[in-house]
C-alpha positions, 0 to 999 in steps of 0.5 A: 277421307278414305273409309278405313279397310275391313278387318280381314284374314289372309292365308298365312294368318289362318294357317298360324291360327289353325296351328296355335290356337289349340296351344292356349286350350281356350275351352279350358278357361273357367266360364263365369257365366250361369248355365243358360248361357249354353247357345255359346260355349266359352272356347267359341267365344273366345276363339272368334275374339282371338281371330278378331284380334288377328285380323285387326278388328278394333272393336267387337262390332268389328269382330261381329262383322268379320265372323259374319262374313267368313266362308264355311271352310274358314269356319271349319279351319278355325272353329268359328261355328256362326256369327258372334254378336258382339253383346255376347262377346262383351257379356263373357269378356266383362265377367272373365276372371283375368287369372283365366286368361293368363293361364291360356297365355301361359299354356301358349308360352309353354308349347312354344318352349316345348317345340323349341320356337323361343331361341336366344337372339344372337348376342344373348347368352341367357334369357332376358324378361323385361317388365313394364307397366301399362295403364288404361283410363276407363269410366268404370272405377268400382272394380278390383282392378280399377283405381278411382281418380278424383280430378277437381275439374272433371268426373271421377274416372278409373285407371286399369293398370297391367305389368306386361312381361316380354321376353326380349331375348327371343325373336319378336319379343313374345308377351309371356304374361300380362298381370293386373294390378289390384287397385289397392297397390301399384307396379312397386308393390305387385312386383313380387307377385308377378316375379313369383308367378314367372319363376314358378311357371317358367324359370323353375322348369325351362329355365326361360330367363336369368335376367329381369329388367324393370323401370324406375316405377319398380326399382326399390331395395326390397324388389331387388332382394326379392329378385335375388332371392330367386336366384335371378339377376336384375337391372333397374332404372334409376331416375333422378328423383331417386337419389338414395 
């Protein structure tokens, strides 16, 4: 069996990261750690993690290995000061408020809008956002975003649910928001909060989209009326088990 290739960066990736990482203003993310973590600034950790994702790292251990072998010129270009221990990255990531990371993503999208990098694809006359639910199983269920499952034949586990918002009317269908769903609700109940944030962040100021596409999990009269209250249009999927 061939070993998996090591994660790596090419010149194109490095150039894109150099140009676009500043848009996210990662150093502005609120740091949940105590003052004793002065050796690693939050911006340095998050930059290293994003670079690891871009390089194809599949774990924080891969990211540590990648940051250990970067050349000095690449370190300087990307703002990575030294090897990032995987334990240091994990300590920060598990403590971060997801809202802070969403702000960084939103800042990146707003910067792209301002430099006119999100044009409409041929055939589109206005922006279209598709909202889709995602779920990840976890051994942790004792958190605000993990819904505990109690199967009769195995140990309990948690489901971490999010709603991903993609601008499908622009090249690459960029993700413009990723919203964690609180454990006490579901996709249907969380949708109004998702729509409100999208409107406040993008639609009011930038007229980024006018149509919202939803799957059957969020199809309801209440959600349709909420979307229309923002002067937006909707396209909702109906399944056979939704006769009314």
